[in-house]
Each structure stands twice: as C-alpha cells, then as structure tokens.
N, C-alpha and C positions, 0 to 999 in steps of 0.2 A: 606593433604595440605602441600606442600613442597616448600622451598626456596633454590635455589642453586646458588652459586657464580661462574661466568664464567670468567669475565675479569675486568681489572682495580682493582685488589686486590693486595695491597702492590705495586701498580703501578698506573700511572696517566692516561694512555690512554687505549683504547680498552674496554670501559665500556659495560658490559653485565651481566644481572642477569636473571635467569630462575625461573619461578613460575608455579607450578602445582596446579590447583584447580579442584578437581573431575577429569573429563576426559579432561580438557582443559589444553593445553600447551601454556605458555605465555613467551615472552621475554620482559624485560624492558631494552631498548636500545640494539643496536648491532653495536658497534663502531669499528673503525679501529685502530690498534696499530700504534703509531708514535714514531720515535726515537729508542734508544736502550732500550730493556726491559730485566729485570733481571730474571723473572720467566716465566715458561711455563703456558699457559692457557689450561685448560681442554677442551675436546670436549663437544658440546651440548649433553645432555642426551637422546635426541630423534632426529630422522631424521628431517631435515629442513622442509620436506613436511608435517610433523605432527604438526608443530607449528600453533596454531590457531590465536593468536594475538600478536602484538608487541605494547607496550606502550612506546612512544618516548618522552624523556624529552626535547630535543632541537636538533637543526640542525647541530651543530658542528660535523665534521666527526669522531672524536674519540667517538661519541655516535651514529652516524647514518651511518657511511661510509661503513658498510658491509651489509646493507639492500639489495642492488642489488645482492650480492653474495647469500644471503638467498633466494631471488627470483630465481636466476639461479639454485639453488639446490632443487627447488620444492615448496617453500613456496607460498601459494596462499590465505593466511588469510588476516586479516585487520590490518592496522597500524594506531593507534590512536595518534593524536598529536594536538596541538593548530593550529588554522588557519594560523598564521604567520609562524610557524614551517613548515607546509605543503608548504607554498609559498617558503620558503628558500630551503627546500629539493628539490623542483622541479628544482632548478638551481644547487644546490651543488652536488647532486648525479650524475647529468649529467656531471658536471665538473670532479668529481672523475672518472667516466667511461672514459672520454676523456683522463685523465692522465694515467689510466691503459693501454689503447689501445696505446697511444703514447710510453710509456715505453716498452711495448712488441714489438712494431715495431722497436724501437731503438736497443733493445737487439738482435732481429733477424737479423738486418743489421750487427751488430757487429759479430754475430755468423757466418754469411756468409763470412765475411772478414777473420775470424780466422779458417775457415774450420770445425767449430763445426756443428754437424748434428741436435741436438735437438732444435726444434722450441719452443719458449715460447708463451703460450696463455695468454691473459690478465686475471687478476683475475675475471673480469666480463666485459660485453660489454654495449654499449649504450642501446641496447634492454633490457638488464637486469635492468638498471637504470630506463628506462621508465616503465617497468613492476612493479618495486617497487613503483614508484611514483603513479601508478594507484591504488595501494592498500591503499593509504593514506586517512584517514577519519578526516576531520578538525573538531575541537571541540572548544567551547568557554571557556574562563576562568571562574572559579567559578560555573560551571554548572555540576550537576551530570549526568553522561552518563551511561546508562544501556548497558553493553557489552553483557551479556548473563544472563540466569536466576539466576546464582549464583555469578556474578561479576559486580560491579559498580566501576566507577573511577571518579575522579575530578582533573582538572588541576588548579594549583595556580601559579600566577606570582612569579618567583624566582629571577628576576632582573639580570640575567647573560647575556642574549642575547635577541634580539627581538624574542618574542614567547617562551622563555625558561620557564620551569615550574618544580615545584615539583608535584608529582603525588600521590594522595590518592587512595588506592585500598581497596574496601570492598570485601572480599572473603568469600563465604559461602560453607561449606561442611557438609552435613547432617543438624544438628540443631546448628552448630557452625559457627559463623561469626568472622573473624579476620580482623582488619584494619592495613594495611601496608602503610607507607609513604616513597617514594623514593625521596630523596632531589633533584636529578639531580645536576647540578653545581650551588651552591649558589652564588648569585651575590654580588659584592662589593657595599656598600651603597654610595649614592651621586655620582653615575656615571652620565656622560652627557647622554642626550637623553632619556634613558629608566627609568622605575620606579624602586624604591627600592624593595628588596625582601619582600614578605609577609610571616608571620608565619602561622603555622597550629595548630589547637587547641588540637587535640588528636590523638593518635595512639597506637596500641598494639606493633608494631614493626617499627623501623625506620632504613632505609639504607641511610647513609649520606656520602657525600664526605669530604675529608680532605686535599685538595691540598696545602693550606697554613696553615695547622693546627699547624705549629711550628714557626710562625712569625707574626709580625704586619707590616702593610703597612706603617704607619706613626703615629705620636702622635696627629696629627690634620689634618684639611682639607688641601690638597695639592693644591698649585696654579699651575696647569698644564699649563695654558695659560702663566703665567709668566716664568716658567721654559722653555717652548718651545720657547718663544720669545728670551730668552738669547741664546739658541743654534742656532736659526736661525740668529740672529744678528752677533754672533761670526763667524759662518761659512760663511755667505754671505760676510762679511767684508774681509775674506781671499780669496774670489773668488771661494769658493767651493760649492758643492751640499750637501743637507741633504737627505740621502736615508733612508727611513723608511720601513723595512720589516714588513708587517702588515697583519693580518688575513683579508681576503677579506670581511668577514661578521662580523660586530660588531665593531671591532677596527678601521677599515678604516673609518667608518661613524663617530666614536667618534673623530678621528683626524681631519676630515673635519669640525666638529663642533667647535673645538678649532681654527683651521686655519681661519674659517670665522670670528670669533671674533677678531683675531689678525689683519687680513686685514681690517676689518671694523673700528677698532680703530687706524689703521695706526701705529702699535707699532714698526715695524722693520724700524728704521730710515735709510733713504738713499736707501731702497729696498722695499718701500711700495707696489709696484706692482709686487712683485716676483711671478713667475708662480708656480702652483702646478699641478703635473701630477699624475693622478690615472691610473696606468698601470696594469689593471686587468679587463678583460671582466666580470669576476664573480663579482668583487666589484661594477662595474657599474650597473649590474643587481640587485645586492643586495640593492644598494642605492635606486633604484626604489621601491623595496619591502618595505623599511623603510618608504618611502613617503606614500605608500598605507595603511600602518598600523599605521600611526602616532596617530590617535585618540584613537586607542585601546591600544597602548603601550608607547607612549611618556610621559615623566614626565611633571610636571607643568611648569618648566622653559622653556623647549623646546616648549610646547604648547603655552606659552605666546608669543613667536616669531611667531608661526604659525598664531595666532589670529591677529597679526599685519601685516600679509601678507608677512612675512620673511621666506624664506626657510632656516632651521637651518643648512643644510649641503651642501649648494652650494654658490658660490660667483664669482665675476669677477676674471678672471685669472685661473679658474679651467679648466684643459684640460684633456680630457678622451682619453686614448689610447686603441683602440679596436683591430686593426689588428697588426700583427707582424711587418709590415713596420713602423707603427706609434710608436710601442715600440722601435724599433731600432733607429728611428730618434731622440729620446729623448737624447741619449748619444752623438749626434753630435750638439746639441744645447748648446752653451757655457755660456749662462746666468745663474748665480747662481739660483738654483731652489730647490723645494721639489719634491722628487719622492717617491710615495707611491706604493708599489708593493707586491704581494703575491709570495711565501707563508711566513707566519709570522715567521716560524722557519728556513727559508732559505733552506728547503729540496728539493724544486722543484719549477717550474714556472719561471716567468720572473725576479724575484728578483735576481736570480743567475747571470744573464747577467749584471744587474746594479751593483752588487757587483764586478764583474770582471772589470768593467770600473771605479769604484770609490774607491775600497779598497786600492789601491796602492797610492792614491793621498793624501798627508798630509793636504791639504786644505779642504778636505771633512769630513763629519761626518756621521757615520752609527748609527742611533738612534733606539734602541729597545724599544718597547712599550707593550710587552706581554710576557707571560711565554715561556721559552725555555726548551724543554724536554731534558733529558740526551741523549747524542749521536747525537744530531742534530748539523748542522753547526752553527746555531744561538747560541747554548750553548757554542760551541768552541770559537766563537768570543767574547761573553760576558765574558768568563773565561780567556781571554788574549792570545789567540793563536797568534803567530808571523807570521805564514804563513799558507795558506790553498790552496787546489788544487781545481780549478774550470775548468771544461771541459778539464781535463787532463793537465792543465797548473798551475804551482805553482805561487801563488800571494802573494807577501810580503804585510803585513798589516801595512800601514802607516797612514791611516785615523784615526780620533778620533772614539772610540767606546763608545757610551753614552747610558744611560737608563733613561727613565722617571720613577723615583722610585715611587713605589706605584700604578703605572698605571696598573690596573688589573681588569679583569672581574670577578675574584674569590674573595670571602670574605676572610679576614685574620682570624687569630685565634679568635679574639674577635667577628667578624661577624658570624663565625661558631657557637661559643658558644651562641651568642644571639639568633640564629635561633633554636638551639636544646633546649635551656632554655625556648623558647616560648611555648612549650607544657604545657597545664594547669595541666596535670597529667603526672608523669614520665612514659615513655614507658616501657614495660616489658623488651625490649632489644634494644640496639642501635648497629647496624653493621657499622663499619667504613671502608670505601673503598676509591678508587680514590685518593691515595696519595702515594708518594714514601715510600719505606719500613720503613725507620726510622721515617718518619712523621706519618704514620699510627700508629706505636707503641707509639710514644710520645703523640699523640692526644687521643688515646684510654686510656692511663694511666691518662691523664688529666681528661677525662670524668668520670673515675671511682673514682679517689682519690679526686678531687676537686669539682665534681658535683654530686657524689653519684649515677651515672648511671651504669646500668649493660651493659657495652660496650665490644665489641669484634671485632677484626680486622681479618676477614677470609682470608685464602689463596684460590686461585682458586681450585674448586673441593669440597669445604665445602658444606655440605647439612644440612638443619635444618627443623625439623618437627614443623610447626607453630601451630598445635593443642596441642601437648604435651609440647611444649616449650623445646624440647631436641634436641641435635645434633644427626643426623643420621650418619654423618661422618665429622670429623675434619681433613681437608686436611693438609698435610705438604707442605712446599715450595719445588718446583721442579725447579732447576736451568735450564735456557734456554739452549737448545742444538742447535748445528749447524744443520740447516735444510738439510736433505738428500733427494735428488730428488728421488721420488718413481715412482708411476704410472703417466702416462702423464696427463696433465691438461685436455685434451680432453676426455680421458677415465674416469677421475673423474667426468666430466660433464655427461657422459653417465650413470655412477653409480647413480648420483643424479636424473637423469630422471627415473631410475628404482625405486628409493625410492619414488618418487612422484607417480608413477603408483600404488605402493602398498598402499599409502595413499588414492588415489582415489578409489581403490577397497574397502577398509574398509568403506569409506564414502557412498558407494552404497549398503552396507548391508541392507537388508530389501526391496530393490527395486523390481519392477515387474519382474517375472521370464523371461518374454519375452525379456525385456531390458537387464537383466543380461546375458542371453544366447547369445545375439548379441554381448555384450561387450566381453564375453569370446572368441567367435569366432574371433573377431577382434584381440585380443591379440595373440591367437594361430596362426592366419595367419601371423602376424608380426614375431612371433618366428620362424615359418617355413622358412620365407624368410632369416633370419639372423643366423639361427642355423649352426654353423661351424662343428658340429660333423658328 
C-alpha cells in the first residue's frame, strides 16, 4: 500500500496524488498547473490506461483540468466526486478543452505567418473532455461509497466551492486497513452562499493543503458589502468602470450575492441602477448549477433568502454576455458599470480584452477578489506593474488596482489549524501540500513545533509505505527546466493508444480462448497494415 506525491508539492497548482492499494491504481485529483512553477512534477508511476479510479475533491481546474488528458492517454476507469462537482465538471472540462483547441489554432495561424513547419496539437480535445465527463460517478456527501472489495470512500463538505470535499479513504491490503484523509482545498469560514467546512473525526494519515498557511485573512469578520460599496461609489463618481477578474465558478456567484444586496439596499448613491455585466458563458452556466444545488450546498443565510422567494444571485440590472459580439459591445457602453469576467488570474479569456480597454483609464478600478498565482498577469498587476503587454500592445497602467482583502475561498492559517486540530486523535503523519515553497515549510514547522504533529512537506516523487509507516523514497526538489519539444503531440497520442491496448489485453486475461484468439488476430491484422519494416 503506497502513497506517492505527483503535483502541487511545494507549489499551489496542479494537484495530484497517487495511491496504490493491492492491484488498484488510484489518483486523487489530476489538476492543471497554472502560472509559473518552480519545481518539476514527476511522471505518473503507471501508464494512464492502468489507472483504475480517480477521487476528485472539487471542480477547479488546478484539481480537475487534466482529466481529459488522462482519458486521451487511455484511462477508462471511474471518477468519483460529489454530485455538484460532477455538474460543474461537465461545463468546466469542456471549457478547458475549448481553450486548448483555441490556443492551438492561434499558434498554428501564427506559425504559418512565420513560416514555421511544426503544427501544434491541443493538449486534449472536446471529445477527450466528453470522454472524461462520461466517467464521472456522482456521490452524496457523508455517505460511504464502496469502490471495490478493499476500498471505501466518503466525501465531506469542505466549504471551498460548490460541491468541494475532503475525502476519507479506507484502504485494505491483506489484513491491514489504513484510513487516509485528503483535505482538498479547505474553505474559508463565513463565506457567502456555501456552508462552512466540516471536520473529520479520525485518520491514520492526512494530506492537507497549506495555501495560506503563513497568513491571516483578518482579525474579525470583514464587511465585504461595505468595502465593495466604497469602491463602486468612488469609481462611478469618477465616471469609470469597476472591472473584476473573477473565477467563473464560485467567486463570480459570491460577487453577485454581494451586488444583489448593494442594489437591493440602494447603497451606491446617485448610481442606484448601475448595470452589472457577467461576461463569461462558463459563469452563466455555473450560476445555473448553483441554483440547482442550493438545497444541498447553500448556507442558512442564503437559504433564508430562497425561502422568501428571493434568488440570492440575481437582480434587476444584471446582464449576461454570451456571444463574442455581446462581449465586445460592453466596452462601447459608456455608462459606469461593473464588468465581471474570467479568468480570475487574467491569464486567458475575455477579461484580457476588458483590461485592454480599461487599464489605461485613470477613472477606472480593476478589483481583484481571489488568489493570484506567481507568474500570472493578475499577480503582476497586484504587485504594482506599471505597464503590461496585451495582444502584442503595451498598455500603461493608470487605473486603480484594488483588492478585497481577505476575500478568499481558502482558509487562512487559523482555519487550516482548526481543521487539522479537529481530529479526535492525532494522525500518525500529516503531509503538507498545495502551498508555495516557503509556505509549506513554515506551516509544516508550525504543525510540528506548536501542535505536536508528525508533519512533513513532500516534494514531487516522494513515495511512502502506508503499512510500515516508512518512506520508500524521499524526493529532492528538481528545478523546472525549459521544455524541449520532443516527439510530436500526435505521435504521443499514438503511444498512449498503445498503452491502452496493453492495459486492455491484461484485463482480458482469463477470458475464453475463442475470444482471446479473435482479439489476437485483430491486433495482428492491424499490425500487418501499419508495419513499416
């Protein structure tokens, strides 16, 4: 029984852990890396076609975004997640595929103009996203799910995003059972809309995030509605727009919740009927999924509005931009307004067009309401860049750059400590992941010195024997190297198909001789057709 760390180790994005129980190969999350990363991630220890299950903590792409690639490379197992996470993945993974295909098309057009020969293939396609979505198995919170004879799991609401969860895993090998708890992303308490994170009673091993393990959000409850009102009043009085780069899923719905209250209470004097644009088809779809799951996931404050017949995240003056023409028209409307658009870190999507139109205007405000990873455009703006380049054009930054301080879907240091201290008996070991390098080290030291826990922050490639309680391999950090283009993306896809074929052959061991002979003949016939020797 082995646990191996693959991604988001001394880094924040690209979450992935590998678990082997008997002959079963399992991934907990398979996320996409975002922004600049410091360390190399190791490869999966087995071919993708040999992965039996994925346990998914939540739908954010830094936890789910490589599931279509897993499918493209031969995975045909099951992906277990909460029902709301499955709903969100059904739109988010397709959106990721759309972005991959758009970027590949843009790069190929650029290559043609510069006489480059090598064509770029998307990381994965819409068909791959659809294939991964078909593997999703929706589960209820707080219910034990039997995955196989030797594996059971349970999802617990962790309060980070609609459908987000920590995952308890009971793994049995021989006569030994070990219980692991994967925290996923631990939510900030007293967020709008969704419930607060729940603790778990017991575990042998804990794998927990540490995103904000070195800081506190605030000393008390933040008046987000009051702070947002001040920003709106000041900006609208100047005749400017408030542009909010926002994650389409989660943060956008929270901002709508605040804006509904501001408009309902007519707080922005002289601009009471200000328009609010949500310029993200993904955000519009996600908002519908929030409505669908309100009874399952909304907190008591939001449900009190629902019981009064009030939709907590819609209001008069809310305008939804779906088409590209509707998106472009927003910047030709001169009324002071709020523009909420993805992506939240300004790395892609329609937000970059809105920044191009508003960053240079001193009357405008760019308001950040979420985490900005190192190396992203959003992080550059927050850290005081004077000029950025958008669509090949340098843009001087004259707009106000503001933040809603403490506005986070992640627990701060106290929230993380409250969660890990919630175990009734100290776990045998706590593995600290999903934090920047310095944060992982500081938080691990805090757990050891101040809380008496056996804590360890693994680097990618670290392997641990869960039965003996000993390390198989303690990996050293490997600095990220510039990617060198090797075999073509299409040939890599062909190799993945070959790996899947091997996996299918193994799964047919013990089948009827007649069927196996026919299978062998089909493979040989295919080989005869393509053999170049």
